[in-house]
N, C-alpha and C positions, 0 to 999 in steps of 0.2 A: 473498758471491762469493769462491772462491778464485782466486788468480793462478798459474797454471801457467806454467814456463818448461822447455821441452823440453831435455834433456840428451843430444845426440846422441853424446858421447863415451862414454856409459855405455848406450847402446840399440843394438839390433841387428835385422836382419830377414833370416832365413835361409829357404831352400826347399829342397826335394827332390822329385825325379821319378823314376819307375822307368825304367831303361834295358835295353834288349835282353832285357826279361824276366828278367833275372838279377841285377841290381845297382841301385843309386841314383846318381845324380848329384847334387850338392849345391852350394848357392851362396848368395850374398847379393846384396842390394841396399844399396850403400855409401852412397846419398844418399837420405835421406828425412826428413820432418817431420811432426811430429804437433802439432796445435793443440787444446788442451782448454780448455774453459769450462764453468763450473758450480761446485757445492759439493762439495769432497771428502768431505764428512760426509754426502752423500746422493748415493750413485753415481746413482739415476734422474735426478738433475738434470744430469749430466754429458753434454755433446756434444762429440764429437771429429771432426776431418778429418785424415785421413792422406794425404800426398802424396809419393809415390814417383818418382824420377827413372829411368826404364827403362834410360837409357844408363849408369847405374852398376852395371849387373849384373856380378856377378864370379864365375865358375866356376872360376877359377885355370887357364883354358885360352882364351887370346886369340882364337884361330880359333873355338871354340865361342861366346864372348861375341859376336864380331862377327856371327856367324849369327843369335845370338838377338836381336840388335837390328835383323835384316833384316825385311822384309816377310813372311817365312816365320813369323815370331813375333811380336816385339813392334812391329816398324815404326816404330822411334824417329824416323824422319825426318819422319813425319806425326804420330805420337803420343807427344809429349814428357812425358807424365805418366800415372800409375796414381793413382786416388783411392780412398779410403774415408770415406763420410761417414755417421756413425752415425744411427741412429733410436732406439735404446734401448740403454741400458747398466744390467747388474745386475753383482752380484759373480761371477757364473758365466758370464754371455754377454754378447755384443754383436750387435746386429743393425743392418745399414746397406747402403748402395747401394755396390758396388764396380763401378769403371769402368776397363775395359781396352781399348785398341784402339777406344774409341768405343762400346763395348756395356757396357750397365750392368744389372746383376742384384742382386736383394737376396740378401745372405748372412747366415749365422748362424755365429759362430764363438765357441769357449770362451774366458774370460777368468779369468786368477787375479790378484785384487787383492792386493797385499802389503802394504797398510797403509801408514802414515807413519812415518817414522824420522828421526833426527837425523845430519846428516853429521859425524862426529867431526873431520873436516879443517876445516870453514869454518862448522860450528854452524847450517848451513841445514836446513830440513825437506825432506824427500824422499819421494817416492811412487814406485810402479811398478806395472806391469801387464804380464803375459804373456799374449798372445792366440795361440792356437793353432787351426789347422783345416785345412781342404782345399778346394780349388775344382776344379770340372771345366774345363780349360782350353779345352775345344772350346766352352764356351759363349759364350766371348770371341772367338771366330774365329782361335783359335790352333790350327789343325788339322794342321800339318806332322807327317808319319809316314811310316812305310815298313814294308811288310811283310816279315818275316823268312822265309827260307825253310824254317826249323825250325818254323814257326808263330809266331802272336803278333805283335807291332809292336814297332819301334824305342823309342818312347816311351809311357809310360802317359798317360792322358787326366787322372788326378788329380794334382794338384800340392798337396804337403802344405807347410805353413810354420809358422814360430814367430816372432813378433815380441815383442821385449822393450823396454818404453818406460819410461824414469826421467825424473822432472821434479822440479825444485826448486818448493816450494809455499810461499805466504804466505795466510793467511786475512785 
């Protein structure tokens, strides 16, 4: 069994959504944790739980961030975490249950497993995964939107994301 220690300093969780039908708004969740168990030499044995603090949302605009924390979006006063619990992991994909605002749906995302390397600064073995995908925010009760007089809507329903997670590992 491999021991995984999450390295939050070298990890990130970024997202983007279409805005006003013409551009994209990007942001991050600055506080999240990834717990992994299993054998790094057998990816199918891995189990992971991701916990995200929605209050840590950061779009570089305080007014927008406060609106995203409100009931129109994440409702952080009532729902203090977003979770993803894996069911199956391979070198190319991950399947699991994503829970946002009390709504849980099975999702499948792309995975890039980057192998194991040695950190020259401290000699530790490290590994990392990059997970990419998109979700339909409306499935999770995040329905806020506004029709535009030129046609279309203020916000797209699809939210794309990229998560990069690094771990120190010991066999």
